[in-house]
BABA-254505 format. One record per residue (C-alpha): residue number from 1; x, y, z. Coordinates in nm, 2 decimals, padded with zeros to 4 digits. Example, Ala and Ser with C-alpha at 12.3 -4.5 7.8 and 13.67 -1.06 7.14 Angstrom:
% residues 2
+-----+--------+--------+--------+
:   n :     xx :     yy :     zz :
+-----+--------+--------+--------+
:   1 :  01.23 : -00.45 :  00.78 :
:   2 :  01.37 : -00.11 :  00.71 :
+-----+--------+--------+--------+
This chain:
% residues 299
+-----+--------+--------+--------+
:   n :     xx :     yy :     zz :
+-----+--------+--------+--------+
:   1 : -03.69 :  01.83 :  04.81 :
:   2 : -04.01 :  01.69 :  04.78 :
:   3 : -04.13 :  01.29 :  04.63 :
:   4 : -04.49 :  01.17 :  04.58 :
:   5 : -04.48 :  01.02 :  04.95 :
:   6 : -04.38 :  01.32 :  05.09 :
:   7 : -04.70 :  01.46 :  05.27 :
:   8 : -04.82 :  01.65 :  05.56 :
:   9 : -04.87 :  01.43 :  05.85 :
:  10 : -05.26 :  01.42 :  05.94 :
:  11 : -05.38 :  01.50 :  06.25 :
:  12 : -05.42 :  01.24 :  06.52 :
:  13 : -05.25 :  00.98 :  06.26 :
:  14 : -04.93 :  00.89 :  06.57 :
:  15 : -04.99 :  00.98 :  06.93 :
:  16 : -04.95 :  00.90 :  07.30 :
:  17 : -05.25 :  00.70 :  07.50 :
:  18 : -05.28 :  00.63 :  07.87 :
:  19 : -05.49 :  00.37 :  08.04 :
:  20 : -05.80 :  00.65 :  08.04 :
:  21 : -05.76 :  00.71 :  07.66 :
:  22 : -05.70 :  00.37 :  07.53 :
:  23 : -06.06 :  00.27 :  07.46 :
:  24 : -06.11 :  00.65 :  07.28 :
:  25 : -05.78 :  00.62 :  07.09 :
:  26 : -05.73 :  00.23 :  07.01 :
:  27 : -06.09 :  00.03 :  07.04 :
:  28 : -06.32 :  00.34 :  06.91 :
:  29 : -06.05 :  00.44 :  06.63 :
:  30 : -05.99 :  00.05 :  06.54 :
:  31 : -06.35 :  00.04 :  06.42 :
:  32 : -06.24 :  00.29 :  06.11 :
:  33 : -05.88 :  00.16 :  06.03 :
:  34 : -05.63 : -00.09 :  06.20 :
:  35 : -05.48 :  00.07 :  06.48 :
:  36 : -05.10 : -00.02 :  06.58 :
:  37 : -05.02 :  00.01 :  07.00 :
:  38 : -04.66 :  00.00 :  07.03 :
:  39 : -04.61 : -00.09 :  07.35 :
:  40 : -04.27 :  00.11 :  07.53 :
:  41 : -04.07 :  00.24 :  07.80 :
:  42 : -03.80 :  00.51 :  07.81 :
:  43 : -03.52 :  00.27 :  07.93 :
:  44 : -03.59 :  00.04 :  07.61 :
:  45 : -03.32 :  00.05 :  07.37 :
:  46 : -03.52 : -00.19 :  07.11 :
:  47 : -03.80 :  00.04 :  07.13 :
:  48 : -03.58 :  00.32 :  07.05 :
:  49 : -03.47 :  00.19 :  06.72 :
:  50 : -03.85 :  00.08 :  06.61 :
:  51 : -04.03 :  00.45 :  06.66 :
:  52 : -03.86 :  00.59 :  06.38 :
:  53 : -03.91 :  00.30 :  06.18 :
:  54 : -04.27 :  00.23 :  06.26 :
:  55 : -04.35 :  00.58 :  06.26 :
:  56 : -04.18 :  00.64 :  05.91 :
:  57 : -04.39 :  00.34 :  05.75 :
:  58 : -04.72 :  00.45 :  05.91 :
:  59 : -04.74 :  00.76 :  05.78 :
:  60 : -04.61 :  00.64 :  05.40 :
:  61 : -04.98 :  00.44 :  05.47 :
:  62 : -05.13 :  00.76 :  05.40 :
:  63 : -05.43 :  00.72 :  05.66 :
:  64 : -05.47 :  00.37 :  05.63 :
:  65 : -05.38 :  00.29 :  05.94 :
:  66 : -05.28 :  00.48 :  06.26 :
:  67 : -05.00 :  00.45 :  06.55 :
:  68 : -05.07 :  00.50 :  06.94 :
:  69 : -04.81 :  00.49 :  07.14 :
:  70 : -04.84 :  00.35 :  07.52 :
:  71 : -04.56 :  00.43 :  07.79 :
:  72 : -04.59 :  00.11 :  07.98 :
:  73 : -04.42 :  00.26 :  08.28 :
:  74 : -04.64 :  00.50 :  08.36 :
:  75 : -04.95 :  00.29 :  08.23 :
:  76 : -04.91 : -00.08 :  08.31 :
:  77 : -05.26 : -00.20 :  08.34 :
:  78 : -05.31 : -00.21 :  07.94 :
:  79 : -05.00 : -00.43 :  07.85 :
:  80 : -05.06 : -00.63 :  08.16 :
:  81 : -05.39 : -00.73 :  08.05 :
:  82 : -05.27 : -00.83 :  07.73 :
:  83 : -04.98 : -01.01 :  07.83 :
:  84 : -04.70 : -00.81 :  07.71 :
:  85 : -04.40 : -00.93 :  07.84 :
:  86 : -04.15 : -00.77 :  07.66 :
:  87 : -04.06 : -00.48 :  07.44 :
:  88 : -04.08 : -00.31 :  07.18 :
:  89 : -04.44 : -00.48 :  07.16 :
:  90 : -04.65 : -00.40 :  06.84 :
:  91 : -05.01 : -00.49 :  06.86 :
:  92 : -05.23 : -00.43 :  06.59 :
:  93 : -05.65 : -00.39 :  06.64 :
:  94 : -05.90 : -00.42 :  06.40 :
:  95 : -06.27 : -00.36 :  06.46 :
:  96 : -06.20 : -00.30 :  06.83 :
:  97 : -06.02 : -00.65 :  06.85 :
:  98 : -05.64 : -00.77 :  06.86 :
:  99 : -05.56 : -00.95 :  06.57 :
: 100 : -05.18 : -00.94 :  06.49 :
: 101 : -04.84 : -00.85 :  06.68 :
: 102 : -04.44 : -00.91 :  06.69 :
: 103 : -04.21 : -00.80 :  06.93 :
: 104 : -03.87 : -00.69 :  06.90 :
: 105 : -03.68 : -00.40 :  06.64 :
: 106 : -03.76 : -00.44 :  06.30 :
: 107 : -03.66 : -00.36 :  05.99 :
: 108 : -03.82 : -00.14 :  05.75 :
: 109 : -03.95 : -00.37 :  05.51 :
: 110 : -04.05 : -00.60 :  05.76 :
: 111 : -04.25 : -00.33 :  05.93 :
: 112 : -04.38 : -00.23 :  05.61 :
: 113 : -04.51 : -00.61 :  05.48 :
: 114 : -04.65 : -00.61 :  05.86 :
: 115 : -04.86 : -00.31 :  05.79 :
: 116 : -04.92 : -00.39 :  05.45 :
: 117 : -05.12 : -00.73 :  05.55 :
: 118 : -05.37 : -00.52 :  05.73 :
: 119 : -05.38 : -00.27 :  05.49 :
: 120 : -05.32 : -00.42 :  05.12 :
: 121 : -05.00 : -00.28 :  04.94 :
: 122 : -04.91 :  00.05 :  05.02 :
: 123 : -04.64 :  00.14 :  04.71 :
: 124 : -04.28 :  00.31 :  04.72 :
: 125 : -04.20 :  00.51 :  04.98 :
: 126 : -04.03 :  00.85 :  04.98 :
: 127 : -03.69 :  00.67 :  04.98 :
: 128 : -03.74 :  00.40 :  04.72 :
: 129 : -03.86 :  00.68 :  04.52 :
: 130 : -03.52 :  00.91 :  04.56 :
: 131 : -03.37 :  00.56 :  04.45 :
: 132 : -03.63 :  00.54 :  04.15 :
: 133 : -03.51 :  00.91 :  04.06 :
: 134 : -03.16 :  00.86 :  04.11 :
: 135 : -03.11 :  00.57 :  03.87 :
: 136 : -03.34 :  00.74 :  03.61 :
: 137 : -03.08 :  01.05 :  03.65 :
: 138 : -02.78 :  00.79 :  03.63 :
: 139 : -02.90 :  00.65 :  03.29 :
: 140 : -02.97 :  00.99 :  03.18 :
: 141 : -02.65 :  01.12 :  03.24 :
: 142 : -02.72 :  01.33 :  03.51 :
: 143 : -02.44 :  01.20 :  03.70 :
: 144 : -02.49 :  01.50 :  03.97 :
: 145 : -02.87 :  01.53 :  04.01 :
: 146 : -02.83 :  01.15 :  04.08 :
: 147 : -02.53 :  01.18 :  04.33 :
: 148 : -02.75 :  01.48 :  04.53 :
: 149 : -03.04 :  01.23 :  04.55 :
: 150 : -02.88 :  00.96 :  04.65 :
: 151 : -02.72 :  01.16 :  04.95 :
: 152 : -03.07 :  01.27 :  05.04 :
: 153 : -03.17 :  00.91 :  05.09 :
: 154 : -02.85 :  00.84 :  05.31 :
: 155 : -02.96 :  01.19 :  05.49 :
: 156 : -03.29 :  00.98 :  05.57 :
: 157 : -03.13 :  00.65 :  05.64 :
: 158 : -02.75 :  00.63 :  05.64 :
: 159 : -02.73 :  00.29 :  05.60 :
: 160 : -02.97 :  00.23 :  05.30 :
: 161 : -02.71 : -00.01 :  05.07 :
: 162 : -02.91 :  00.06 :  04.73 :
: 163 : -02.82 :  00.42 :  04.81 :
: 164 : -02.44 :  00.38 :  04.87 :
: 165 : -02.41 :  00.11 :  04.61 :
: 166 : -02.56 :  00.35 :  04.37 :
: 167 : -02.34 :  00.65 :  04.45 :
: 168 : -02.06 :  00.42 :  04.48 :
: 169 : -02.09 :  00.30 :  04.15 :
: 170 : -02.13 :  00.67 :  04.02 :
: 171 : -01.77 :  00.76 :  04.13 :
: 172 : -01.67 :  00.42 :  03.99 :
: 173 : -01.82 :  00.56 :  03.66 :
: 174 : -01.66 :  00.87 :  03.67 :
: 175 : -01.30 :  00.68 :  03.72 :
: 176 : -01.29 :  00.81 :  04.11 :
: 177 : -01.19 :  00.47 :  04.26 :
: 178 : -01.04 :  00.61 :  04.60 :
: 179 : -01.34 :  00.74 :  04.65 :
: 180 : -01.58 :  00.46 :  04.57 :
: 181 : -01.41 :  00.28 :  04.76 :
: 182 : -01.47 :  00.50 :  05.07 :
: 183 : -01.83 :  00.54 :  05.00 :
: 184 : -01.85 :  00.12 :  05.01 :
: 185 : -01.69 :  00.14 :  05.32 :
: 186 : -02.02 :  00.31 :  05.47 :
: 187 : -02.18 : -00.07 :  05.42 :
: 188 : -02.29 : -00.18 :  05.76 :
: 189 : -02.14 : -00.53 :  05.81 :
: 190 : -02.45 : -00.68 :  05.83 :
: 191 : -02.54 : -00.58 :  05.49 :
: 192 : -02.22 : -00.69 :  05.31 :
: 193 : -02.32 : -00.96 :  05.13 :
: 194 : -02.62 : -00.73 :  04.97 :
: 195 : -02.61 : -00.86 :  04.56 :
: 196 : -02.59 : -00.45 :  04.53 :
: 197 : -02.30 : -00.41 :  04.72 :
: 198 : -02.14 : -00.73 :  04.60 :
: 199 : -02.19 : -00.59 :  04.24 :
: 200 : -02.03 : -00.28 :  04.30 :
: 201 : -01.75 : -00.43 :  04.53 :
: 202 : -01.66 : -00.67 :  04.22 :
: 203 : -01.66 : -00.38 :  03.97 :
: 204 : -01.42 : -00.19 :  04.22 :
: 205 : -01.18 : -00.48 :  04.22 :
: 206 : -01.19 : -00.47 :  03.81 :
: 207 : -01.12 : -00.12 :  03.77 :
: 208 : -00.78 : -00.18 :  04.01 :
: 209 : -00.69 : -00.51 :  03.84 :
: 210 : -00.74 : -00.26 :  03.52 :
: 211 : -00.55 :  00.04 :  03.64 :
: 212 : -00.25 : -00.16 :  03.66 :
: 213 : -00.25 : -00.26 :  03.24 :
: 214 : -00.23 :  00.05 :  03.08 :
: 215 : -00.35 :  00.09 :  02.68 :
: 216 : -00.50 : -00.22 :  02.51 :
: 217 : -00.27 : -00.20 :  02.25 :
: 218 : -00.02 : -00.35 :  02.36 :
: 219 : -00.18 : -00.64 :  02.49 :
: 220 : -00.33 : -00.74 :  02.17 :
: 221 :  00.00 : -00.71 :  01.99 :
: 222 :  00.12 : -00.96 :  02.24 :
: 223 : -00.22 : -01.16 :  02.16 :
: 224 : -00.19 : -01.19 :  01.83 :
: 225 :  00.18 : -01.26 :  01.80 :
: 226 :  00.10 : -01.54 :  02.06 :
: 227 : -00.21 : -01.71 :  02.07 :
: 228 : -00.15 : -01.92 :  02.32 :
: 229 :  00.01 : -01.65 :  02.56 :
: 230 : -00.27 : -01.69 :  02.77 :
: 231 : -00.14 : -01.40 :  03.05 :
: 232 : -00.16 : -01.11 :  02.79 :
: 233 : -00.51 : -01.22 :  02.68 :
: 234 : -00.64 : -01.25 :  03.06 :
: 235 : -00.50 : -00.91 :  03.12 :
: 236 : -00.64 : -00.80 :  02.75 :
: 237 : -00.99 : -00.92 :  02.88 :
: 238 : -00.91 : -00.68 :  03.20 :
: 239 : -00.80 : -00.43 :  02.99 :
: 240 : -01.13 : -00.45 :  02.75 :
: 241 : -01.41 : -00.44 :  02.99 :
: 242 : -01.20 : -00.17 :  03.19 :
: 243 : -01.33 :  00.02 :  02.82 :
: 244 : -01.67 : -00.16 :  02.87 :
: 245 : -01.60 : -00.37 :  02.58 :
: 246 : -01.74 : -00.64 :  02.73 :
: 247 : -01.87 : -00.90 :  02.45 :
: 248 : -01.44 : -00.88 :  02.38 :
: 249 : -01.40 : -00.93 :  02.68 :
: 250 : -01.61 : -01.26 :  02.75 :
: 251 : -01.45 : -01.41 :  02.40 :
: 252 : -01.11 : -01.37 :  02.52 :
: 253 : -01.17 : -01.52 :  02.90 :
: 254 : -01.37 : -01.82 :  02.65 :
: 255 : -01.08 : -01.86 :  02.43 :
: 256 : -00.89 : -01.95 :  02.76 :
: 257 : -01.12 : -02.19 :  02.92 :
: 258 : -01.10 : -02.32 :  02.59 :
: 259 : -00.75 : -02.38 :  02.48 :
: 260 : -00.65 : -02.46 :  02.87 :
: 261 : -00.92 : -02.51 :  03.16 :
: 262 : -00.65 : -02.59 :  03.41 :
: 263 : -00.44 : -02.26 :  03.31 :
: 264 : -00.39 : -02.01 :  03.63 :
: 265 : -00.61 : -02.27 :  03.86 :
: 266 : -00.94 : -02.22 :  03.60 :
: 267 : -00.83 : -01.83 :  03.64 :
: 268 : -01.02 : -01.75 :  03.33 :
: 269 : -01.36 : -01.90 :  03.42 :
: 270 : -01.35 : -01.76 :  03.76 :
: 271 : -01.23 : -01.43 :  03.62 :
: 272 : -01.52 : -01.47 :  03.43 :
: 273 : -01.81 : -01.52 :  03.70 :
: 274 : -01.62 : -01.23 :  03.85 :
: 275 : -01.75 : -00.98 :  03.54 :
: 276 : -02.10 : -01.14 :  03.60 :
: 277 : -02.10 : -01.07 :  03.93 :
: 278 : -02.01 : -00.72 :  03.88 :
: 279 : -02.23 : -00.65 :  03.58 :
: 280 : -02.52 : -00.80 :  03.72 :
: 281 : -02.73 : -01.09 :  03.63 :
: 282 : -02.94 : -00.93 :  03.37 :
: 283 : -02.70 : -00.75 :  03.19 :
: 284 : -02.73 : -00.87 :  02.81 :
: 285 : -02.33 : -00.95 :  02.83 :
: 286 : -02.39 : -01.21 :  03.16 :
: 287 : -02.64 : -01.38 :  03.00 :
: 288 : -02.49 : -01.40 :  02.69 :
: 289 : -02.13 : -01.53 :  02.80 :
: 290 : -02.30 : -01.79 :  03.04 :
: 291 : -02.47 : -01.92 :  02.73 :
: 292 : -02.10 : -01.92 :  02.61 :
: 293 : -01.99 : -02.08 :  02.88 :
: 294 : -02.25 : -02.34 :  02.96 :
: 295 : -02.22 : -02.47 :  02.59 :
: 296 : -01.84 : -02.46 :  02.63 :
: 297 : -01.85 : -02.62 :  02.96 :
: 298 : -02.15 : -02.90 :  02.91 :
: 299 : -02.16 : -02.93 :  02.53 :
+-----+--------+--------+--------+
């Protein structure tokens, strides 16, 4: 599968250099466009983490910047002259002079931002285009196509949280709670607080709660018979949300808050906030619900 970001690598875009080749590969080339020099060594663990990331971003820049790699064990003279004391170290050269740099392994987003400081906005990368295509397929009702696109992203970047969250949400929307939960378990602990992950986790929790409630008709009958039956109204809100009747779900929780804010340790308001978290901040029902809640609490 090809996307706009997949282009044939240009000759000399990424290369290794030596002490003898440094003047041509870096100094001379940097008179034409910026050149990044990646100082590394075979024993350096963080170097192995950075190399595929920086190579990927350089390729995505489509020739606006070049990458030259120098093994400091084999060629210590140049890094010694530049004062390189720890690796990985990346130095950007322009017009024959070092102008910027960073040390240590960095995530793709930061490497991209560093390069964009040198060459301007690069536009979306290959994985970003795949994710955008997957979202479009989801909106068009093509779950199989979206799933394939997300899976392709995860082949390229196994810890891409946007793809993990998107794939988990697809399974959740198809009623596969177990599958959605399993996929969400792929999220690295360090990225557990990502908004996309938080939203899907909240949606899974809501679906798990609603699964035990059954049909809404019995709950609706209970609420009609006793409007003060807050537990039945609360359960009805969960069941309505599971059936994508969001406006009604909001209204039932608002009714509980209005009648008895302290009920179940402020449970109705807390549940409403979980709805907003699962739906996302820009969802029309989240925004309408927040307005209703704000009016009730602060009027």
